[in-house]
C-alpha positions as CSV (number, residue, x, y, z in Angstrom):
1,M,0.1,0.1,0.0
2,A,1.4,3.5,-0.9
3,V,1.2,6.2,1.5
4,A,1.9,9.8,0.4
5,G,2.5,11.2,4.0
6,F,1.3,11.2,7.6
7,K,0.2,14.3,9.8
8,V,0.1,13.8,13.4
9,S,-1.3,16.2,16.1
10,S,-1.6,16.4,19.8
11,S,-2.2,18.9,22.7
12,D,0.9,17.4,24.4
13,P,4.6,17.1,23.1
14,G,6.0,13.8,22.7
15,G,7.6,11.6,20.1
16,V,5.7,9.5,17.2
17,S,7.4,6.9,15.1
18,V,6.1,5.0,12.1
19,N,6.9,1.3,11.6
20,K,6.3,-1.2,9.0
21,L,7.0,-4.7,7.9
22,P,10.6,-4.8,6.3
23,N,10.8,-4.1,2.6
24,T,13.0,-7.2,1.9
25,W,13.0,-10.2,-0.5
26,V,12.7,-12.3,2.6
27,T,9.4,-10.7,3.7
28,S,8.0,-11.0,0.1
29,N,9.0,-14.7,-0.4
30,A,7.8,-15.7,3.0
31,W,4.5,-14.0,2.5
32,E,4.0,-15.6,-0.9
33,K,4.8,-19.2,0.5
34,A,2.5,-18.6,3.5
35,F,-0.1,-17.4,1.3
36,R,0.0,-20.4,-1.2
37,A,0.0,-22.9,1.6
38,W,-3.1,-21.3,3.2
39,N,-4.9,-21.0,0.0
40,K,-4.0,-24.5,-1.0
41,Q,-5.1,-26.0,2.4
42,Q,-8.6,-24.5,2.1
43,K,-9.2,-24.9,-1.7
44,D,-8.0,-28.7,-1.1
45,D,-10.5,-29.3,1.6
46,L,-13.4,-27.5,-0.1
47,D,-12.8,-29.5,-3.3
48,E,-12.8,-32.8,-1.3
49,A,-16.1,-31.7,0.3
50,G,-17.5,-30.7,-2.9
51,G,-18.1,-27.2,-1.5
52,Q,-16.4,-25.0,-4.1
53,S,-19.2,-22.6,-4.3
54,A,-19.5,-22.1,-0.7
55,M,-16.2,-20.2,-0.3
56,A,-16.5,-16.9,1.6
57,K,-17.1,-14.0,-0.8
58,F,-14.6,-11.7,1.1
59,R,-12.1,-14.2,2.0
60,D,-8.5,-13.0,1.7
61,F,-5.1,-13.3,3.4
62,K,-5.0,-11.3,6.5
63,V,-1.8,-11.5,8.6
64,F,-0.7,-9.6,11.8
65,M,2.8,-7.7,11.9
66,E,4.4,-9.2,15.0
67,P,3.6,-11.2,18.2
68,N,2.6,-8.1,20.2
69,H,0.0,-7.1,17.4
70,V,-1.4,-10.7,17.9
71,D,-1.6,-10.6,21.7
72,H,-3.3,-7.1,21.4
73,Y,-6.1,-8.5,19.3
74,V,-6.4,-11.7,21.0
75,A,-6.8,-10.2,24.5
76,V,-9.9,-8.3,23.7
77,G,-11.9,-11.4,22.8
78,S,-13.9,-12.5,19.9
79,D,-14.5,-9.0,18.6
80,L,-11.2,-8.1,16.8
81,N,-12.5,-4.6,15.7
82,V,-12.3,-3.3,19.3
83,A,-8.4,-3.2,19.0
84,N,-8.5,-1.7,15.4
85,L,-7.8,1.9,14.8
86,L,-10.9,2.9,12.5
87,P,-11.2,6.1,10.6
88,L,-13.1,9.0,12.1
89,S,-15.3,11.6,10.2
90,L,-16.0,15.2,11.4
91,D,-19.3,16.9,11.4
92,I,-19.7,20.6,10.8
93,G,-18.7,21.5,14.3
94,G,-15.6,19.4,14.1
95,I,-16.9,16.7,16.5
96,P,-15.4,13.3,15.5
97,L,-17.9,10.8,14.4
98,A,-16.9,7.0,15.0
99,T,-16.8,4.5,11.9
100,I,-18.9,1.5,12.4
101,G,-16.5,-1.4,12.0
102,G,-17.4,-4.4,9.9
103,E,-16.3,-8.1,10.0
104,W,-12.5,-8.3,9.9
105,E,-11.2,-11.8,10.5
106,P,-7.5,-12.6,10.2
107,S,-6.5,-15.7,8.4
108,Q,-5.8,-19.1,10.4
109,I,-4.0,-22.1,9.3
110,V,-4.9,-25.5,10.7
111,V,-2.2,-28.0,11.8
112,P,-3.8,-31.3,11.9
113,N,-3.0,-34.3,14.4
114,T,-1.6,-31.8,17.0
115,L,-3.8,-32.1,20.0
116,P,-4.8,-35.4,21.9
117,D,-8.2,-36.7,21.8
118,A,-9.9,-38.5,25.0
119,S,-7.8,-41.6,24.4
120,G,-4.5,-39.5,24.2
121,S,-4.0,-40.0,20.5
122,L,-2.7,-36.9,18.6
123,V,-5.5,-36.6,16.1
124,Q,-7.2,-33.1,17.1
125,P,-6.2,-30.2,14.9
126,I,-5.1,-26.7,16.2
127,E,-5.6,-23.4,14.4
128,Y,-3.0,-20.6,14.5
129,L,-3.2,-17.0,13.5
130,L,-0.1,-15.7,11.4
131,H,2.3,-12.9,12.3
132,M,5.0,-11.7,9.7
133,V,8.1,-10.9,12.0
134,G,9.3,-12.3,15.1
135,I,9.3,-15.7,17.0
136,N,8.1,-18.9,15.3
137,N,5.5,-19.8,18.0
138,N,3.7,-17.0,19.9
139,G,2.3,-18.9,22.8
140,G,0.3,-21.3,20.7
141,R,-1.7,-18.3,19.2
142,S,0.1,-17.6,16.1
143,R,3.1,-18.6,14.0
144,G,5.8,-16.5,12.5
145,V,5.6,-16.2,8.6
146,I,9.2,-15.2,8.1
147,E,10.6,-17.7,10.6
148,G,8.6,-20.6,9.2
149,Y,9.8,-19.7,5.6
150,A,13.4,-19.9,7.0
151,D,12.8,-23.1,8.7
152,S,11.3,-24.8,5.7
153,R,13.9,-23.9,3.1
154,A,17.0,-25.9,2.2
155,Y,20.3,-24.2,2.7
156,P,21.3,-22.2,-0.3
157,Q,25.1,-23.0,0.3
158,S,27.0,-26.0,2.4
159,P,28.8,-24.3,5.2
160,D,32.0,-25.7,4.1
161,P,32.4,-25.8,0.3
162,V,34.8,-28.5,-0.9
163,A,37.8,-26.9,-2.9
164,P,41.0,-28.5,-4.3
165,D,44.2,-28.3,-2.4
166,L,45.9,-25.3,-4.2
167,G,49.0,-25.7,-2.0
168,D,50.0,-29.0,-3.7
169,G,53.5,-29.4,-4.9
170,E,52.2,-30.2,-8.6
171,N,50.6,-26.9,-8.7
172,W,52.5,-25.2,-11.8
173,L,50.0,-22.2,-11.8
174,R,51.4,-21.3,-8.3
175,D,54.9,-21.5,-9.6
176,M,54.3,-19.0,-12.4
177,F,54.3,-16.2,-9.8
178,N,57.0,-17.8,-7.5
179,V,58.9,-14.8,-6.1
180,G,59.5,-16.7,-2.9
181,D,58.7,-20.3,-1.5
182,D,56.0,-19.3,1.0
183,N,52.7,-18.5,-0.5
184,S,50.6,-20.1,2.1
185,Q,49.4,-16.8,3.4
186,V,48.2,-15.8,-0.1
187,I,46.4,-19.1,-0.6
188,R,44.7,-19.1,2.9
189,N,43.5,-15.3,2.1
190,A,42.2,-16.3,-1.4
191,T,40.4,-19.6,-0.1
192,D,39.6,-19.5,3.5
193,K,38.3,-16.0,3.8
194,N,35.0,-15.2,2.3
195,D,34.2,-19.0,1.5
196,E,31.0,-18.7,3.2
197,L,27.9,-16.7,2.9
198,P,28.1,-13.1,4.0
199,Y,25.0,-13.5,6.0
200,P,23.7,-16.0,8.4
201,Q,21.8,-18.5,6.2
202,I,19.7,-19.8,9.0
203,D,18.5,-16.6,10.7
204,Y,16.6,-14.8,8.2
205,P,16.1,-11.0,8.8
206,G,12.7,-10.7,10.4
207,G,12.6,-14.1,11.8
208,E,13.0,-15.1,15.6
209,T,16.7,-14.4,15.9
210,Q,17.9,-11.6,13.6
211,M,16.2,-8.2,13.4
212,S,12.9,-9.8,14.8
213,G,11.2,-6.5,15.0
214,L,9.6,-4.0,12.7
215,Q,11.3,-1.8,10.2
216,T,11.4,1.9,11.5
217,H,9.9,4.2,8.7
218,D,10.0,7.6,10.1
219,Y,10.2,9.5,13.4
220,T,9.3,12.8,14.5
221,I,8.9,14.9,17.9
222,I,6.0,17.2,18.6
223,F,7.5,20.1,20.6
224,E,5.7,22.8,22.6
225,T,7.0,25.3,20.3
226,N,5.2,23.4,17.4
227,A,1.9,24.2,19.1
228,T,-0.7,26.6,17.6
229,N,-3.6,27.3,19.8
230,G,-2.4,24.5,22.1
231,I,-2.1,21.8,19.4
232,G,1.3,20.8,17.9
233,I,1.5,19.4,14.4
234,Q,4.2,17.5,12.6
235,R,4.4,15.6,9.4
236,L,6.2,12.2,8.6
237,K,7.1,11.0,5.2
238,G,5.3,8.6,3.0
239,G,6.2,5.2,1.4
240,N,5.3,1.9,0.7
241,F,3.8,-0.4,3.5
242,P,3.7,-4.2,3.0
243,C,0.4,-5.9,3.5
244,G,-1.1,-2.4,4.2
245,L,0.0,-2.8,8.0
246,I,1.3,0.3,9.8
247,A,2.3,0.5,13.3
248,I,2.3,3.8,15.0
249,D,3.9,4.5,18.5
250,W,3.0,7.7,20.5
251,I,5.0,8.5,23.6
252,P,3.7,11.6,25.2
253,N,6.3,13.4,27.5
254,Q,3.7,13.9,29.9
255,G,0.1,12.8,30.7
256,S,-1.8,10.8,28.2
257,A,-3.0,13.1,25.6
258,S,-4.5,11.4,22.4
259,L,-2.8,11.5,19.1
260,T,-4.7,12.5,16.0
261,I,-3.4,10.8,12.7
262,Q,-4.1,11.8,9.2
263,I,-2.9,9.3,6.6
264,D,-2.8,10.5,3.0
265,L,-3.0,7.5,0.5
266,V,-2.0,7.5,-3.0
267,P,-4.8,7.2,-5.7
268,G,-4.6,4.1,-7.8
269,N,-6.4,1.4,-9.8
270,H,-6.7,-1.2,-6.8
271,R,-10.1,-0.2,-5.5
272,G,-9.1,3.7,-5.9
273,Y,-5.6,3.3,-4.3
274,L,-2.1,2.5,-5.4
275,C,-1.0,-0.9,-4.0
276,E,2.1,-3.0,-5.1
277,P,1.6,-6.8,-5.1
278,M,3.6,-8.5,-2.3
279,T,5.2,-10.7,-5.0
280,E,6.8,-7.7,-6.7
281,M,8.4,-6.1,-3.9
C-alpha cells in the first residue's frame, strides 16, 4: 500500500514513530509461500467436500505484523474490531464521528493431528493466526511467517564448500608467480576468507533471531514550540507499506494526551488506491 504522508497532532509534546514490515525479498517470499500454503489448504479441503461454491465472498489473506500485534487483538476477545484503529469523520462543528467496523477476521492455518483426543492419540487439529516478523511460535496463538519460511527452506550453500588443495607441490600455476617459497598466506586469504555466505543463512532478517522487530519508517517529535492554539502538528514521510499494515507508536512526554493521525493515501487502480503486489516488492 502506497502512503503519500502522515500528519500527526496532539495537545501534548511527545515522540511519534511510524513502523512497517521490512521491505525485503525475505518478507515478499515468506508472504507468498505462506499465502500459497493457506490457499491450497482451504481449496483442497473444499474440493474434497464438494463445496467450491461455498467459499466466503470476502475471503483474503490477512496477517498480523508481529507477536504483540496478535496479543493485543487476542486479548480483547472475539470482537477483533475493538482493537483496530478505525477512521473518524468530522461533522460541521468538528466533532469526530466514529466509524462502524465491519467483519475483519484474520487468516488462520490448521495443523492437523496436534492435540490429543480423549484416548490420548494426537488426532485433534489446532488453529493458528499468522504474524510476519518475530518468533515462530507465539504462545500457541500464532506462527511466524518469516521464521516459518526460514525453517522450511534448504540451505542455499553448504557451510564448508569443497575445494581442491591449491598448495599441492604439482601446482604449476602457483609457480608461475613464485617470487618466494612461502605463498601459504596468499592461498589462505584467497580460499579461507569469504568462502561462506556474508550473512547467516539460517537466521533470516525478520525471523526469530535476527532483526525480529518491525522496520522503522520515520520518526518525529512534537515540541511545545510546534503548538498553535495548544495543538502541536508534525508531518512524517510517505512510503510503501507491505500488507497495508502500519504500526504507530505515540509516547507523550507527560500525561496521556491522545494523538490524531491523518494518513494520505495515493490514488490508484486497486479499489481506488495505489497498491504494490507482495510478490513484486
